[in-house]
C-alpha distance (Angstrom), angle and dihedral (degrees) to the residues before:
residue distance angle dihedral
X1 . . .
X2 3.79 . .
X3 3.79 131.7 .
X4 3.79 129.8 -173.0
X5 3.78 104.8 -162.7
X6 3.80 106.4 -63.2
X7 3.81 92.7 -10.7
X8 3.79 118.6 96.1
X9 3.82 101.2 -150.0
X10 3.80 95.1 174.2
X11 3.79 122.5 20.2
X12 3.77 107.7 -176.0
X13 3.82 95.0 -48.2
X14 3.79 114.4 170.8
X15 3.80 130.7 -175.1
X16 3.80 133.1 178.6
X17 3.79 126.5 -161.2
X18 3.78 128.5 -158.2
X19 3.81 129.7 -153.2
X20 3.80 114.5 -77.9
X21 3.81 93.1 3.2
X22 3.80 126.6 140.5
X23 3.80 109.5 -150.4
X24 3.79 124.3 -174.2
X25 3.81 113.6 -145.7
X26 3.80 106.3 -158.1
X27 3.77 134.9 177.6
X28 3.82 143.5 131.8
X29 3.80 120.4 -82.9
X30 3.79 109.0 -67.6
X31 3.80 93.7 16.9
X32 3.82 94.0 125.2
X33 3.80 103.4 -97.3
X34 3.79 98.6 126.4
X35 3.81 92.2 39.4
X36 3.80 89.4 55.7
X37 3.81 92.0 48.3
X38 3.81 90.7 48.8
X39 3.81 91.9 47.5
X40 3.80 91.5 53.3
X41 3.81 89.4 47.4
X42 3.81 91.6 51.1
X43 3.78 95.3 -113.7
X44 3.80 94.2 115.2
X45 3.80 125.2 53.0
X46 3.80 108.3 -136.2
X47 3.80 119.7 -134.5
X48 3.81 89.3 -146.0
X49 3.78 137.7 -5.0
X50 3.78 130.7 44.2
X51 3.80 144.0 -109.9
X52 3.80 117.1 -127.5
X53 3.78 120.7 -163.7
X54 3.80 118.7 -173.2
X55 3.78 91.7 -22.0
X56 3.79 99.9 -46.2
X57 3.79 126.8 104.6
X58 3.79 112.1 -127.2
X59 3.76 129.5 -140.2
X60 3.78 118.3 -152.5
X61 3.81 95.8 -100.7
X62 3.80 96.9 44.0
X63 3.78 118.5 120.5
X64 3.79 114.2 -113.4
X65 3.81 107.3 -164.3
X66 3.82 91.3 162.0
X67 3.80 89.8 60.5
X68 3.79 128.9 81.9
X69 3.80 120.1 -169.2
X70 3.81 125.4 -164.9
X71 3.83 113.7 -174.2
X72 3.78 125.0 -148.5
X73 3.81 91.0 -119.3
X74 3.79 114.8 72.3
X75 3.81 107.4 -100.5
X76 3.79 102.0 -170.6
X77 3.80 132.4 113.0
X78 3.83 108.4 -109.6
X79 3.82 95.2 -156.7
X80 3.81 94.5 50.9
X81 3.78 124.6 80.0
X82 3.78 121.6 -112.6
X83 3.81 90.3 -102.4
X84 3.81 92.1 48.7
X85 3.80 91.6 49.2
X86 3.79 92.1 52.0
X87 3.81 92.3 46.0
X88 3.82 91.2 50.0
X89 3.79 93.3 51.2
X90 3.79 91.2 43.6
X91 3.80 90.8 56.2
X92 3.79 90.6 48.3
X93 3.80 87.1 56.4
X94 3.81 90.5 50.0
X95 3.81 98.8 -104.0
X96 3.82 113.7 141.0
X97 3.80 144.5 163.2
X98 3.77 121.1 4.4
X99 3.81 91.3 -9.1
X100 3.80 90.2 58.7
X101 3.80 93.1 50.7
X102 3.81 90.9 48.3
X103 3.80 92.4 48.7
X104 3.83 92.8 47.4
X105 3.80 90.9 49.4
X106 3.80 90.1 49.4
X107 3.82 92.6 48.4
X108 3.80 92.6 50.5
X109 3.79 91.2 50.2
X110 3.82 93.4 43.5
X111 3.81 93.7 49.9
X112 3.83 92.7 44.4
X113 3.82 91.3 -119.2
X114 3.80 99.6 115.5
X115 3.80 92.8 111.2
X116 3.83 91.1 51.4
X117 3.81 96.5 43.6
X118 3.82 95.0 118.8
X119 3.79 97.9 42.9
X120 3.81 120.4 101.4
X121 3.78 109.9 -109.7
X122 3.80 98.8 -127.9
X123 3.82 85.7 77.5
X124 3.80 92.9 55.2
X125 3.79 123.7 107.8
X126 3.79 119.1 -112.6
X127 3.79 92.1 -100.1
X128 3.82 92.6 49.9
X129 3.81 91.3 49.6
X130 3.79 90.1 49.7
X131 3.82 92.3 50.6
X132 3.79 91.1 48.4
X133 3.80 90.0 47.7
X134 3.80 89.3 56.5
X135 3.80 92.9 44.7
X136 3.81 91.4 52.7
X137 3.80 89.6 57.8
X138 3.81 91.2 50.8
X139 3.79 103.7 39.6
X140 3.83 91.3 102.9
X141 3.84 91.7 57.9
X142 3.83 102.1 -114.2
X143 3.80 123.7 -168.6
X144 3.83 94.2 -143.6
X145 3.80 124.2 42.4
X146 3.81 127.4 -165.3
X147 3.80 114.4 -160.9
X148 3.80 120.9 -172.8
X149 3.84 109.0 -158.2
X150 3.83 94.0 -32.7
X151 3.81 95.4 179.9
X152 3.80 100.6 43.3
X153 3.79 113.6 136.7
X154 3.80 97.6 4.4
X155 3.79 130.3 121.7
X156 3.84 122.0 -108.5
X157 3.81 93.2 -100.8
X158 3.81 92.1 53.2
X159 3.79 90.5 45.2
X160 3.81 90.2 53.9
X161 3.80 91.1 48.8
X162 3.80 91.1 51.0
X163 3.79 91.3 53.7
X164 3.79 90.2 48.3
X165 3.81 86.9 55.1
X166 3.80 91.0 50.1
X167 3.80 91.7 48.0
X168 3.80 89.1 55.8
X169 3.80 89.6 52.5
X170 3.79 92.2 50.5
X171 3.77 89.6 49.9
X172 3.81 87.1 59.2
X173 3.83 90.9 52.1
X174 3.81 98.5 -100.0
X175 3.81 115.3 148.7
X176 3.80 118.0 -138.1
X177 3.80 135.2 -162.4
X178 3.78 116.6 -173.1
X179 3.76 133.7 178.4
X180 3.78 117.9 -147.2
X181 3.78 142.3 161.5
X182 3.80 90.5 -152.5
X183 3.81 98.1 98.4
X184 3.80 94.6 179.0
X185 3.79 88.1 53.0
X186 3.79 92.5 51.4
X187 3.80 91.3 45.5
X188 3.79 91.6 54.3
X189 3.80 100.3 37.6
X190 3.79 110.2 31.5
X191 3.76 124.4 85.9
X192 3.79 91.8 -157.5
X193 3.80 132.7 18.7
X194 3.82 124.9 -146.3
X195 3.81 116.9 -170.6
X196 3.79 119.2 -161.1
X197 3.80 126.0 -170.5
X198 3.80 131.3 170.9
X199 3.80 88.4 -0.8
X200 3.81 96.3 -57.2
X201 3.79 133.1 98.6
X202 3.81 106.5 -111.4
X203 3.82 98.4 176.7
X204 3.78 140.0 6.4
X205 3.79 132.7 177.8
X206 3.77 147.0 71.4
X207 3.81 114.7 -38.8
X208 3.82 95.0 -107.5
X209 3.80 90.6 52.2
X210 3.81 92.2 48.7
X211 3.80 91.9 49.4
X212 3.80 92.5 48.2
X213 3.81 95.0 47.3
X214 3.81 95.3 42.1
X215 3.79 107.2 33.6
X216 3.78 104.7 10.3
X217 3.78 127.9 -129.2
X218 3.81 97.9 -58.5
X219 3.80 120.3 128.5
X220 3.78 129.6 -154.3
X221 3.81 115.1 -113.8
X222 3.81 116.4 -161.2
X223 3.81 123.7 -173.1
X224 3.80 118.3 -168.4
X225 3.82 114.2 -157.2
X226 3.78 127.5 -151.0
X227 3.82 92.1 -139.1
X228 3.82 132.7 19.1
X229 3.78 112.9 -81.9
X230 3.81 110.7 -111.8
X231 3.80 114.0 -95.9
X232 3.80 91.8 -122.7
X233 3.83 92.9 50.7
X234 3.79 115.7 117.1
X235 3.82 111.0 -118.2
X236 3.84 113.3 -143.5
X237 3.79 114.6 -101.3
X238 3.79 111.9 -88.1
X239 3.81 94.4 19.8
X240 3.80 127.7 120.3
X241 3.79 122.6 -152.6
X242 3.82 121.8 -159.5
X243 3.82 126.7 -127.5
X244 3.79 92.9 -92.9
X245 3.84 88.6 54.9
X246 3.80 88.5 -135.9
X247 3.80 99.5 98.0
X248 3.80 120.5 66.2
X249 3.82 119.8 -176.3
X250 3.78 134.6 178.7
X251 3.79 142.5 160.4
X252 3.80 109.6 -112.1
X253 3.80 132.9 -171.9
X254 3.80 102.3 -177.6
X255 3.80 103.5 47.4
X256 3.81 96.1 -174.6
X257 3.80 95.1 51.6
X258 3.79 99.1 34.6
X259 3.80 97.3 49.8
X260 3.80 90.4 53.0
X261 3.79 91.2 47.5
X262 3.81 93.1 51.4
X263 3.80 93.9 45.6
X264 3.80 90.8 49.9
X265 3.81 90.7 50.4
X266 3.80 93.0 50.8
X267 3.80 92.8 45.8
X268 3.81 89.6 48.9
X269 3.80 88.7 55.9
X270 3.83 89.7 51.0
X271 3.80 91.5 -109.7
X272 3.80 123.8 148.2
X273 3.82 118.2 -134.4
X274 3.83 111.3 -151.1
X275 3.80 99.1 171.2
X276 3.81 138.8 19.4
X277 3.80 121.9 -163.1
X278 3.79 128.0 -177.6
X279 3.80 118.9 -171.8
X280 3.78 134.3 175.0
X281 3.78 122.4 -138.7
X282 3.80 116.1 -76.9
X283 3.78 132.6 -140.7
X284 3.80 87.4 -102.1
X285 3.81 89.7 58.1
X286 3.80 90.0 51.7
X287 3.80 92.4 45.0
X288 3.81 93.3 51.6
X289 3.81 92.0 45.2
X290 3.79 91.4 53.9
X291 3.81 102.3 37.3
X292 3.83 104.3 26.9
X293 3.78 133.2 -122.5
X294 3.78 100.6 -91.0
X295 3.79 116.7 119.6
X296 3.82 114.2 -114.2
X297 3.78 124.6 -161.3
């Protein structure tokens, strides 16, 4: 638990991580994501509770060599080269000598920066800086990695390269927790989703499990019509038609039966169906259902 004055930043939140797992930690602004990451990293002193890493309970000042932390803000030295940055962070983590050279060489190769190793980083693109930022947090070869918004502000190509880097880590057994506001990204990439709100974990599990427990098994059926449905046409029970009277939507549970029923109703009203779409609930649907629609700053 952690409180800042009247604000309860963490309220009994608990998270577990398994070997080789990629977990997305999601929540609205101010939900407690960064506070949790900082608490695990030892940068925040908890008011109550504890952090356990590989079976041992950690105090704030304890060293955590198994842990790698990559902040949202770029934490690299702009006047140092990529190699110098990696060497500096490696030494801070206690890596020296031949081990340091080997780890720096690995990090340059892994982050696809080998050809730019001797260039000062202020000349790097945003995506290159972000990749180096991640590599600096991993140069000491941690077993658990905490990433706070690792793809913020980068182009789609750089984002894809970052996830290729993370996939390589997972293949080596490294466990990863990342925070992100890109819900589609988390839905596609993360093995497990943890949603935090008001400092407490409100949901945790694979996407299908979250959808089933939060919204049920219903799917959204959408019929697109070639022409507006006549005003006097009877709309099937449970369906909603938009103002143009060309888009008919409904929540359905029995796809086989309900699609036929809706098509028959439209045909009976002399409507022409030009497209049928069936979609399950998304992570965004789950997120909104659990945390609300209000904007938070």
